[in-house]
Structures are given as C-alpha cells and as structure tokens.
GUDO-446868 format. One line per 4 residues: number of its first residue (from 1); their letters; for each residue x, y, z of C-alpha. Coordinates in nm, 3 decimals. Layout:
# residues N
NUM> a> X:Y:Z  ...
This chain:
# residues 276
1> mnkp> -2.812:-2.160:-9.991  -2.616:-2.335:-9.754  -2.617:-2.219:-9.382  -2.266:-2.116:-9.194
5> nrta> -2.081:-2.414:-8.994  -2.080:-2.245:-8.648  -1.890:-2.496:-8.498  -1.587:-2.489:-8.777
9> fglk> -1.603:-2.074:-8.793  -1.759:-1.962:-8.466  -1.714:-2.170:-8.162  -1.424:-2.312:-8.230
13> pclk> -1.209:-2.011:-8.299  -1.340:-1.824:-8.018  -1.286:-2.141:-7.758  -0.928:-2.122:-7.871
17> yill> -0.873:-1.766:-7.800  -1.048:-1.814:-7.444  -0.790:-2.098:-7.382  -0.466:-1.872:-7.484
21> lyla> -0.594:-1.639:-7.252  -0.595:-1.855:-6.974  -0.301:-2.057:-7.038  -0.126:-1.667:-7.077
25> laal> -0.283:-1.578:-6.695  -0.167:-1.886:-6.563  0.200:-1.890:-6.690  0.175:-1.518:-6.544
29> aacs> 0.081:-1.624:-6.202  0.315:-1.901:-6.203  0.606:-1.666:-6.261  0.480:-1.415:-5.960
33> pnyp> 0.653:-1.431:-5.630  0.447:-1.635:-5.385  0.378:-1.390:-5.091  0.248:-1.581:-4.765
37> pkns> -0.082:-1.403:-4.657  -0.060:-1.174:-4.419  -0.216:-1.249:-4.027  -0.302:-1.042:-3.704
41> sdta> 0.109:-1.075:-3.610  0.235:-0.927:-3.906  0.039:-0.607:-3.891  0.034:-0.552:-3.501
45> apdp> 0.219:-0.269:-3.372  0.451:-0.358:-3.077  0.330:-0.280:-2.726  0.570:0.047:-2.654
49> tass> 0.515:-0.026:-2.270  0.610:-0.398:-2.284  0.977:-0.346:-2.235  0.960:0.004:-2.075
53> vitl> 0.810:-0.042:-1.740  1.053:0.029:-1.465  1.057:-0.210:-1.134  1.058:-0.003:-0.785
57> hyne> 1.224:-0.242:-0.574  1.149:-0.188:-0.219  1.130:-0.337:0.141  0.863:-0.292:0.395
61> rppy> 1.028:-0.015:0.605  0.737:0.211:0.784  0.756:0.515:0.777  0.942:0.540:0.447
65> lvtt> 0.766:0.251:0.259  0.457:0.118:0.364  0.222:-0.125:0.153  -0.126:0.010:0.114
69> dqgv> -0.450:-0.097:-0.096  -0.327:0.182:-0.340  0.036:0.078:-0.376  0.331:0.182:-0.158
73> gglt> 0.324:0.490:0.039  0.511:0.647:0.315  0.780:0.913:0.334  1.004:0.831:0.030
77> gdpt> 0.703:0.580:-0.131  0.465:0.884:-0.148  0.691:1.085:-0.339  0.809:0.823:-0.581
81> tivf> 0.465:0.734:-0.678  0.376:1.103:-0.718  0.695:1.174:-0.968  0.677:0.819:-1.167
85> kksg> 0.282:0.921:-1.241  0.345:1.290:-1.330  0.590:1.197:-1.568  0.417:0.955:-1.728
89> ipfr> 0.656:0.662:-1.663  0.511:0.298:-1.646  0.629:0.124:-1.324  0.532:-0.139:-1.116
93> weqt> 0.631:-0.226:-0.715  0.810:-0.534:-0.629  0.918:-0.643:-0.287  1.268:-0.747:-0.275
97> pskr> 1.526:-0.771:0.026  1.761:-0.479:0.052  2.074:-0.647:-0.016  1.929:-0.803:-0.300
101> qiyl> 1.814:-0.481:-0.442  2.218:-0.367:-0.464  2.294:-0.692:-0.638  2.050:-0.613:-0.895
105> lqqn> 2.167:-0.254:-0.981  2.550:-0.407:-0.974  2.446:-0.652:-1.242  2.234:-0.412:-1.461
109> sgrd> 1.996:-0.705:-1.591  1.684:-0.496:-1.583  1.512:-0.177:-1.558  1.528:-0.145:-1.187
113> clvg> 1.513:0.123:-0.938  1.526:0.159:-0.595  1.358:0.374:-0.346  1.480:0.604:-0.041
117> wfkn> 1.859:0.529:-0.067  2.147:0.732:0.032  2.424:0.832:-0.214  2.771:0.719:-0.178
121> qdre> 3.092:0.684:-0.409  3.033:0.310:-0.432  2.724:0.306:-0.552  2.772:0.596:-0.806
125> kfak> 2.971:0.341:-0.975  2.691:0.117:-1.083  2.377:0.309:-1.004  2.205:0.660:-1.162
129> ytlp> 2.054:0.884:-0.911  1.769:1.106:-0.932  1.755:1.444:-0.733  1.685:1.369:-0.362
133> iyqd> 1.293:1.280:-0.251  1.365:1.278:0.101  1.567:1.416:0.397  1.577:1.251:0.734
137> qpqv> 1.633:1.413:1.053  1.960:1.392:1.255  2.037:1.010:1.300  2.026:0.877:1.659
141> almr> 2.148:0.570:1.844  1.850:0.333:1.966  1.907:0.142:2.260  1.730:-0.047:2.553
145> adnd> 1.604:0.210:2.801  1.813:0.043:3.065  2.154:0.082:2.898  2.305:0.363:3.101
149> lapn> 2.661:0.337:2.922  2.595:0.651:2.687  2.472:0.959:2.804  2.219:1.185:2.599
153> gsrv> 2.388:1.472:2.384  2.736:1.289:2.365  2.943:1.331:2.037  2.918:1.053:1.783
157> adll> 3.278:0.926:1.801  3.271:0.914:2.193  3.001:0.662:2.147  3.154:0.457:1.871
161> snqr> 3.469:0.481:2.015  3.346:0.306:2.363  3.458:-0.051:2.383  3.189:-0.165:2.638
165> ltll> 2.908:-0.105:2.379  2.836:-0.326:2.089  2.725:-0.127:1.758  2.492:-0.337:1.529
169> vkdg> 2.513:-0.282:1.158  2.339:-0.383:0.893  2.559:-0.604:0.595  2.641:-0.382:0.260
173> ysyg> 2.429:-0.059:0.431  2.566:0.294:0.419  2.479:0.541:0.687  2.570:0.813:0.489
177> dfld> 2.928:0.973:0.450  2.916:1.139:0.809  2.824:0.866:0.977  3.050:0.608:0.750
181> gkik> 3.348:0.787:0.813  3.293:0.832:1.168  3.259:0.425:1.175  3.554:0.395:0.995
185> eshp> 3.773:0.636:1.222  3.651:0.484:1.538  3.695:0.150:1.470  3.376:0.033:1.728
189> vqtv> 3.305:-0.300:1.835  3.049:-0.400:1.586  2.788:-0.695:1.494  2.702:-0.745:1.127
193> ttve> 2.361:-0.860:1.018  2.150:-0.914:0.721  1.840:-0.882:0.903  1.600:-0.596:0.842
197> nsgm> 1.540:-0.306:1.098  1.259:-0.492:1.270  1.495:-0.793:1.325  1.762:-0.535:1.444
201> lkmv> 1.539:-0.395:1.691  1.478:-0.760:1.872  1.842:-0.819:1.851  1.903:-0.480:2.064
205> fnrh> 1.629:-0.596:2.292  1.766:-0.921:2.334  2.130:-0.794:2.419  2.262:-0.954:2.101
209> adyf> 2.403:-0.597:2.063  2.374:-0.273:2.224  2.277:0.004:1.978  2.211:0.083:1.609
213> liap> 2.189:0.412:1.442  1.853:0.517:1.264  1.659:0.812:1.184  1.417:0.920:1.463
217> eead> 1.117:0.936:1.237  1.200:0.591:1.142  1.286:0.455:1.493  0.953:0.581:1.648
221> glik> 0.735:0.405:1.392  0.962:0.081:1.369  0.912:0.050:1.758  0.530:0.151:1.743
225> ssef> 0.494:-0.147:1.458  0.672:-0.399:1.678  0.557:-0.612:1.960  0.763:-0.380:2.201
229> dlhd> 0.640:-0.074:2.378  0.843:0.289:2.349  0.928:0.262:2.709  1.157:-0.040:2.602
233> fkfi> 1.394:0.147:2.428  1.561:0.516:2.429  1.703:0.763:2.145  2.075:0.866:2.217
237> hfsd> 2.068:1.237:2.031  2.425:1.350:1.951  2.572:1.713:1.967  2.785:1.721:1.659
241> mpyg> 2.526:1.486:1.443  2.432:1.700:1.093  2.109:1.712:0.966  1.997:1.384:0.813
245> ekry> 2.128:1.233:0.493  1.875:1.295:0.165  1.746:0.974:0.015  1.703:0.917:-0.363
249> ilcs> 1.599:0.692:-0.630  1.884:0.459:-0.749  1.835:0.327:-1.092  2.039:0.077:-1.290
253> rqve> 2.237:0.195:-1.612  1.937:0.047:-1.837  1.727:0.311:-1.732  1.807:0.580:-1.976
257> daii> 1.960:0.961:-1.853  1.607:1.101:-2.042  1.389:0.907:-1.748  1.608:1.033:-1.506
261> eqln> 1.551:1.380:-1.648  1.197:1.358:-1.653  1.192:1.244:-1.263  1.409:1.523:-1.183
265> saiq> 1.183:1.740:-1.323  0.890:1.608:-1.135  1.082:1.612:-0.823  1.177:1.977:-0.871
269> kyvt> 0.802:2.057:-0.924  0.621:1.793:-0.665  0.863:1.723:-0.403  0.958:1.960:-0.110
273> lptp> 1.217:1.865:0.134  1.233:1.935:0.539  1.434:2.265:0.599  1.698:2.208:0.841
C-alpha cells in the first residue's frame, strides 16, 4: 500500500491558504487610513491659567502701594490682593510707571488692571471699573514750611487763583472730579511734571514749584520715606474740600465683565471704606 504524498496533498495546500490569508491582510492594511502616532502634545489638556492671569500694574507709592516680602501691600494694595485671592482669580504684580499704566489700558493689548486710581469720564471710555477699594481723606496742599503765601483753612479756588503761587501737577493725572473742575476754572500758574510723588516733593523743596495737591495720609508717608523732615513742609487744609476721592481697580476691556462682577462681590464682602 502506497503512503499518501504529504508534500502534494497536505503541506502545499496549507501553505497556499496561509499565503492567501497573509496577502489579504496586507491588502487590507494598505487600504486603511494612515493615522500618525499620538504623542503627549496631542492629548495634553490646555493650561486654563496660561492666558487668564491678570497683571496688576503698580508703582511704589506709600502708603497706598508698598512692595513687601509677601507681594504688594498698602491702603490699596492690601484690599486688591484680598479680593483677587478670595475671588480665585489668577494674578501677578508688576511695577510700571503710572503714565505707561494708562497707556496700556488705552491700547487694550492684554489682561491688565491698575490699582487705586480715581474714576473720571475720560478713563471710563477705555477702562472697566470695579467698586471702590479705598477712599481718601480730604486732600491738602503740600508746601514748604516757610512759604507764607497760603493761609490754612482757605478756599480751594482762592489758593488756585493766587498768581504768586505755582501749582505742580503730574502729567496725565486726575485729582478727582472736584479738584479737576476747580483747576480748570481757576487757571492757576502750573508746572507739569512726569516724575512720581517723591520727585514732586523734591521739586517743591527746591522751589521749582510752590505746592501740589495730595491726600494727607499719602503726604505723611511720602515725607517720612524721603530724605526730608516733617518740619520741612506744611499741609494747607481747605474749608470747602469735600471728603477724599474713592480709589478703584481699573481694568482693560479684555478683562471680562464676569471677572469684574467677581471682584465686586468680593469687595462688597471684604472691603470697608472709611466713614466720612
């Protein structure tokens, strides 16, 4: 009896079927779309805070804004820090000259906020305001102690209209609606400067101008932090000066209304203004 031919009848048909199956799978793979392999950047979730951090611009201005080991404190720095933290809004502090701060908001190129500024109609055209975070005491005129041309307790218009005295004003700065209006009406002799208040103090001491307008709490801290003595200057209080201006957080138009509402809720809860 002859043995079956395994090569002819067993192994060769099996190999034929395997070869056909392999070719079919290869053809199927060739027709399938060629997806690139995934990497970590394909699946990583976007950082929700990368573009949501708000920059709080400030310049050193005791007692309102003072740099500390913990950040920025002071009469307006402390409440600003509190309301941002309580609202859970990411923020960072950045020192910026005051005139550039306004420029940044006018350009509306980023998520920027300014701390402790007054409100006026011009700024409302390009800035969003929170509720007030502080209110000044009635402003005074700060002058050299030996200047006897301005009696204490005089009216604001009387001082401003005195042509023997030169008012020092900061370029682009608002002194609040009341004083801005009085300055416009009285046409005082003026010297305009871009320096900060510490530089303005030196200008008055060196007789480059006679006086400038300032809140008394700021004037006191300003002199104490300078090379001068409190006895080198005097405060002229006015009989008709209203209680001081309120100070706000101003933000660019890129800061959403929802953020302003969050800040306002925190201000109502955690900030108390002085009682006139």
